[in-house]
C-alpha positions, -999 to 999 in steps of 0.1 A, spaced: -85 -139 -84 -109 -124 -61 -138 -108 -78 -161 -80 -69 -197 -80 -70 -197 -67 -104 -174 -94 -115 -143 -79 -117 -108 -90 -106 -115 -74 -68 -76 -58 -62 -85 -46 -31 -92 -81 -14 -64 -91 4 -62 -125 -16 -49 -107 -47 -20 -97 -28 9 -118 -23 23 -108 12 51 -134 13 69 -123 -20 64 -82 -8 77 -88 24 106 -108 4 111 -85 -18 113 -58 9 138 -78 27 161 -83 -7 157 -43 -12 171 -38 27 198 -62 23 210 -56 -15 198 -22 -23 186 -36 -52 153 -59 -66 132 -67 -93 93 -61 -91 67 -65 -112 52 -38 -132 12 -39 -130 -16 -26 -149 -43 -26 -133 -66 -18 -159 -52 -47 -178 -58 -67 -147 -19 -80 -153 16 -77 -145 30 -64 -176 63 -58 -171 92 -57 -142 114 -26 -132 148 -30 -112 144 -10 -77 173 7 -68 180 19 -34 216 18 -29 217 54 -19 189 53 3 191 56 44 152 45 42 127 27 23 88 36 28 64 10 19 28 21 14 -8 10 3 -39 -6 9 -19 -38 20 8 -21 42 -12 -28 73 -5 -69 66 32 -64 62 40 -55 96 44 -91 108 58 -104 79 85 -74 79 92 -76 113 98 -117 111 125 -111 83 142 -87 111 138 -56 87 132 -25 114 102 -10 110 80 21 119 44 15 119 25 46 109 -13 48 99 -16 87 81 -46 101 99 -63 121 73 -100 124 71 -115 95 47 -129 116 26 -95 134 17 -84 102 10 -115 90 -12 -109 125 -32 -66 119 -35 -78 82 -44 -100 91 -74 -76 116 -87 -47 90 -88 -68 62 -102 -85 86 -131 -53 103 -140 -39 68 -141 -66 56 -163 -67 26 -141 -106 15 -146 -138 33 -159 -149 60 -142 -177 42 -125 -162 17 -113 -134 39 -94 -159 60 -76 -179 28 -68 -149 15 -55 -138 47 -36 -168 50 -21 -168 7 -7 -129 18 9 -140 50 24 -167 33 40 -145 9 54 -117 31 62 -127 35 102 -129 -2 105 -91 0 87 -80 21 107 -90 4 139 -78 -28 127 -43 -13 118 -41 3 150 -46 -30 168 -23 -44 146 4 -21 157 2 13 142 4 47 150 -20 69 140 -5 104 128 -8 131 110 15 136 75 36 165 96 38 145 125 50 113 108 78 136 84 90 147 116 96 112 131 110 101 103 133 131 102 141 124 136 149 88 130 173 92 99 
């Protein structure tokens, strides 16, 4: 697993992600309506269980997260219909929301979360630019919700 400068596993590094397994799971979920997925405990740096995701009643599946921008090609290669959206929020809003979530979930010690959040906050303009170059459409949450309601 990749390590950050302080020696901790760097869950924000793309090498910590198995994009092929994630795309295969999404394709299975789209085709069959269910998939078994790992449950991670980031504070323990490990997969600790599995869960069956049941989307049999769903009309759409949303995949989001820090590595979502790396999934577009893999999903399209598997024939999955996609709408690639970059939610355009202020990076400080994203930083605050991420910090609140990570503290609430006890993901790491507060100092680690604070530093990690600031690194991601500083990187966000470049991440946004890369996402747009990869085919993602920047839009507000309101616009994204309206688009998805229109599609569904």
